[in-house]
C-alpha positions as CSV (number, residue, x, y, z in Angstrom):
1,M,170.8,146.4,228.7
2,A,173.1,148.4,226.8
3,E,175.1,145.0,226.3
4,V,172.3,144.1,224.3
5,Q,171.5,146.6,222.5
6,E,175.4,147.1,221.6
7,L,175.0,143.3,220.5
8,Q,171.9,144.2,218.8
9,E,173.8,147.2,216.5
10,I,176.7,144.6,216.5
11,V,174.3,141.7,214.9
12,S,172.8,145.0,212.6
13,Q,176.2,145.5,210.9
14,I,176.9,142.1,210.0
15,Q,176.8,142.3,205.7
16,K,174.3,139.2,205.3
17,P,175.8,136.6,202.7
18,E,173.7,136.5,199.7
19,S,172.4,133.6,198.6
20,T,174.1,131.2,196.0
21,I,171.3,128.5,196.2
22,K,169.4,128.0,193.0
23,C,165.5,127.3,192.9
24,A,164.6,128.4,189.3
25,I,165.4,126.4,186.1
26,D,168.4,128.3,183.9
27,G,166.4,126.8,180.8
28,I,167.5,126.6,177.2
29,D,167.2,129.4,174.3
30,F,165.9,128.6,171.0
31,E,169.2,128.5,168.9
32,K,169.8,125.0,171.4
33,L,166.3,124.2,170.7
34,T,167.0,124.3,167.0
35,A,170.2,122.2,167.8
36,L,168.7,119.4,169.4
37,C,165.8,119.4,166.9
38,D,168.9,118.7,164.0
39,L,170.3,116.2,165.5
40,P,169.7,112.5,164.6
41,G,167.5,110.1,165.5
42,A,163.8,111.1,164.4
43,P,162.3,109.3,162.4
44,E,162.7,110.2,158.4
45,N,158.6,111.5,158.0
46,V,158.5,113.1,161.2
47,Q,161.8,115.1,159.8
48,Q,160.6,115.9,156.6
49,L,157.6,117.5,158.7
50,I,159.4,119.8,161.0
51,T,163.2,120.7,159.4
52,P,161.1,123.9,158.1
53,S,159.4,124.8,160.7
54,V,163.6,124.7,162.6
55,V,164.2,126.7,159.6
56,K,161.8,129.0,160.2
57,L,162.7,129.6,164.4
58,R,165.8,129.9,163.1
59,E,165.2,133.1,161.6
60,A,161.7,134.2,163.6
61,A,162.6,138.0,164.4
62,T,160.1,138.1,167.5
63,Q,160.3,136.1,170.3
64,D,155.8,135.6,169.6
65,D,157.5,134.0,166.2
66,R,159.2,131.6,167.2
67,I,156.1,131.2,170.0
68,A,153.7,130.6,167.3
69,I,156.4,128.3,165.5
70,T,157.7,126.1,168.7
71,E,154.1,125.7,169.1
72,D,153.8,124.3,165.3
73,I,157.0,121.9,166.4
74,M,155.0,120.0,169.4
75,K,151.3,119.7,167.5
76,I,153.3,117.5,165.0
77,L,155.1,115.4,167.7
78,I,151.9,114.7,169.1
79,E,150.5,113.8,165.5
80,K,153.5,111.8,164.9
81,L,154.6,110.0,168.2
82,A,152.8,106.7,166.5
83,S,156.0,106.8,164.0
84,F,158.5,106.3,167.3
85,V,159.5,103.0,167.2
86,T,163.3,102.5,167.4
87,L,165.0,102.6,171.2
88,E,166.9,105.6,169.1
89,E,163.7,107.5,167.7
90,Y,162.9,106.9,171.5
91,V,166.0,109.0,172.5
92,W,164.8,111.9,170.0
93,L,162.0,112.1,171.3
94,V,162.4,112.4,175.3
95,R,165.4,114.5,174.6
96,T,163.5,117.2,172.4
97,T,160.5,117.1,174.5
98,V,162.4,117.6,177.6
99,A,164.6,120.6,175.7
100,L,160.2,122.3,175.2
101,Q,159.7,121.7,178.5
102,L,163.2,124.0,179.1
103,L,162.7,126.5,176.9
104,K,163.1,130.1,178.2
105,G,160.1,132.2,177.9
106,L,157.4,130.0,176.1
107,P,154.2,129.6,177.9
108,M,153.9,125.8,178.1
109,K,150.1,124.1,177.6
110,I,151.4,120.5,177.6
111,S,147.4,119.5,178.7
112,S,147.0,118.3,174.9
113,L,150.5,116.5,175.1
114,I,149.3,114.7,178.0
115,Q,146.4,113.5,176.6
116,T,147.7,112.1,173.5
117,V,150.4,110.5,175.4
118,A,148.1,108.9,178.1
119,K,145.5,107.6,175.2
120,C,148.2,106.2,173.1
121,L,150.1,104.1,176.5
122,R,146.2,103.2,177.3
123,E,144.7,102.0,174.1
124,D,147.8,100.9,172.0
125,I,149.3,98.7,174.5
126,P,146.5,98.4,175.7
127,L,146.4,99.2,179.5
128,E,144.3,97.6,181.8
129,G,143.3,95.8,185.6
130,V,146.4,95.3,187.3
131,N,148.6,96.2,184.0
132,L,147.3,99.4,184.5
133,L,148.0,99.7,188.4
134,H,151.9,99.0,187.6
135,V,152.3,101.3,184.9
136,I,150.7,104.5,186.9
137,K,152.7,103.5,189.8
138,K,155.8,103.3,187.0
139,L,154.7,107.3,185.9
140,A,153.6,108.6,188.9
141,I,157.3,108.0,191.0
142,A,159.5,108.9,187.2
143,N,161.5,112.2,187.6
144,S,159.4,113.9,184.9
145,P,156.9,116.5,185.4
146,L,155.2,114.8,181.8
147,L,155.4,111.4,183.0
148,Y,153.3,112.2,186.5
149,Y,150.5,114.2,184.8
150,T,149.8,111.7,182.2
151,A,149.8,108.6,185.7
152,V,147.3,111.0,187.2
153,A,145.6,111.1,183.7
154,L,145.6,107.4,183.4
155,L,144.1,106.9,187.1
156,F,141.2,108.5,186.6
157,A,140.5,106.4,183.0
158,G,141.0,103.3,185.0
159,L,138.5,104.8,187.7
160,E,136.2,105.9,184.6
161,R,136.4,102.7,183.7
162,I,135.3,100.5,186.6
163,T,132.6,103.2,187.6
164,Q,131.5,103.9,184.1
165,R,131.2,107.5,184.9
166,F,132.6,108.4,180.6
167,Q,134.0,111.7,180.3
168,P,132.9,113.4,176.3
169,I,135.9,111.2,174.0
170,E,137.6,115.5,173.8
171,T,138.0,115.6,177.6
172,M,139.3,112.0,178.6
173,Y,142.4,111.5,180.4
174,R,143.4,115.0,181.5
175,V,144.3,115.7,184.8
176,Y,141.5,115.9,187.1
177,G,141.5,117.1,190.7
178,M,140.0,115.5,194.0
179,D,136.2,116.5,193.6
180,D,136.3,114.1,190.3
181,F,137.6,111.8,192.3
182,L,135.0,112.1,194.9
183,H,132.3,111.9,191.9
184,H,133.7,108.3,190.2
185,L,133.1,107.5,194.2
186,E,130.1,108.3,195.6
187,V,128.5,107.6,192.4
188,L,128.9,104.1,193.5
189,D,125.6,103.6,196.2
190,I,125.5,100.9,198.2
191,P,123.2,98.6,194.9
192,Q,126.2,99.6,192.9
193,L,128.9,98.5,195.1
194,Q,127.0,95.4,196.2
195,Q,126.5,94.8,192.4
196,L,130.5,96.1,191.8
197,C,131.2,92.8,194.5
198,T,129.8,90.5,191.7
199,N,133.1,90.8,190.9
200,L,135.9,90.9,193.4
201,Q,138.6,92.1,190.8
202,N,136.9,95.5,190.4
203,V,136.6,95.9,194.3
204,Y,140.8,95.1,194.6
205,Q,141.4,97.4,190.9
206,L,138.9,100.2,192.9
207,L,140.8,100.0,195.9
208,K,144.3,100.5,194.2
209,L,143.4,103.4,192.5
210,L,142.0,105.3,195.9
211,S,145.4,103.7,197.3
212,L,147.9,105.1,194.6
213,Y,145.6,108.6,194.3
214,Q,146.3,108.9,198.5
215,N,150.0,108.2,197.9
216,M,150.7,110.2,194.7
217,V,148.2,113.0,194.6
218,I,147.2,113.6,198.4
219,M,149.8,112.9,200.8
220,R,152.7,114.4,198.2
221,H,151.6,117.6,197.9
222,A,150.1,117.4,202.4
223,D,152.8,119.8,203.6
224,K,153.1,122.2,200.5
225,Q,151.5,125.8,200.6
226,P,149.2,127.2,197.8
227,K,152.1,129.5,196.4
228,D,154.8,126.3,196.6
229,L,152.4,124.4,194.7
230,E,151.4,126.8,192.2
231,E,155.1,127.6,191.3
232,E,155.9,123.9,191.3
233,H,152.6,122.3,189.2
234,K,151.1,125.5,187.5
235,G,148.3,125.1,186.3
236,F,147.8,122.1,187.7
237,A,148.1,123.3,191.2
238,Q,144.4,123.2,191.9
239,S,144.0,119.4,191.0
240,L,146.9,117.6,193.7
241,C,145.5,119.2,196.2
242,A,143.0,118.1,199.2
243,T,141.2,118.9,202.3
244,D,140.6,117.5,205.4
245,S,136.4,117.6,204.1
246,Q,137.1,116.1,200.8
247,I,139.2,113.4,203.1
248,N,136.8,112.6,205.7
249,R,133.9,111.8,202.3
250,V,136.7,109.1,201.2
251,R,135.9,107.8,204.3
252,Q,132.3,108.1,204.7
253,W,132.8,105.6,200.7
254,L,135.0,103.5,202.5
255,E,133.6,102.5,205.3
256,S,130.5,101.6,203.4
257,L,132.3,99.4,201.0
258,I,133.9,97.8,203.5
259,G,130.2,96.8,204.6
260,V,129.1,95.5,201.3
261,V,132.5,93.6,201.1
262,Q,132.4,92.4,204.8
263,P,130.1,89.3,203.9
264,Y,132.6,87.6,201.6
265,G,135.2,87.1,205.0
266,R,133.6,82.9,204.5
267,G,133.5,81.2,202.1
268,E,135.0,79.9,198.5
269,H,135.6,83.8,198.5
270,E,137.9,84.1,202.1
271,E,141.2,84.2,200.2
272,D,139.7,87.5,198.0
273,F,138.8,88.8,201.2
274,L,141.6,89.0,203.1
275,I,143.4,90.3,200.1
276,L,141.1,93.0,199.9
277,E,141.5,93.3,203.8
278,D,144.6,93.9,203.5
279,L,144.9,96.7,201.5
280,I,142.7,98.4,203.5
281,Q,143.6,98.0,206.7
282,L,148.1,98.2,206.1
283,D,147.3,100.0,202.4
284,I,144.9,103.3,202.6
285,I,144.0,104.0,206.0
286,P,147.7,103.8,207.7
287,L,147.2,106.9,204.9
288,F,144.2,108.4,206.7
289,D,146.7,108.6,209.7
290,A,149.4,110.2,208.4
291,W,146.7,112.4,207.3
292,D,145.3,112.9,210.1
293,A,149.4,113.3,212.0
294,H,149.6,115.9,208.5
295,L,147.0,118.1,210.0
296,E,147.8,118.3,214.0
297,M,152.0,119.2,212.1
298,M,149.7,122.1,210.6
């Protein structure tokens, strides 16, 4: 017993090394932002509009003034997104957007930026059908929070298109949560699902959106504590988590859909049915199993 106590005293006297791992970003200051804004590449009309604000930003004496002027610059960029068409202009826009994300001391509200980017992508390209699915998948795995949130916003826009549950224009293209996702699914009762099955492409689209949501939202954040999720995603944390009760409601809805689609396993739609069955059995259900395994581990 004395030996144990002596060992504990020795251990307590050992100085623990300070952590050398940094988890928080260093960020950049406003001076760096003004320098980046001055770099060549912006469309001429954009450069003319932001130059007075950049000059004011250099001369601003208080943090509140700097924040207000920076928000003016952001508004100009959002309003003039359509002006960026060449590679050089896109490089300038991406560089400046990233710089805005890294600014120290600036309470960034990027919801309006996400809404604008998603709207432009969806309506200007335009993004529909499998093209929309492809772009959502690519944006979701991009190493950029802005593009990830844009992917989630586009996913909900795709759901609206199928379920006909349209949001008012001022609330479209936003990052919604699991409850909103469920509302889109559950608005499709059995008669509506039967009507949906008159176009199996819509059924495929809906199931692919479900599979994407499982991957890019539910399972992506399944092992994160609320505090970690809030630190990583700040104002969007509540929209990026799911409960076991919500997952069970998705399963119940999927069972209803399978029952409605089942008759298409024969006849002229047999090949379409096999595609849907593979999507359900190989993509969607295994992720439900992964969720169950996650709960057991927790």
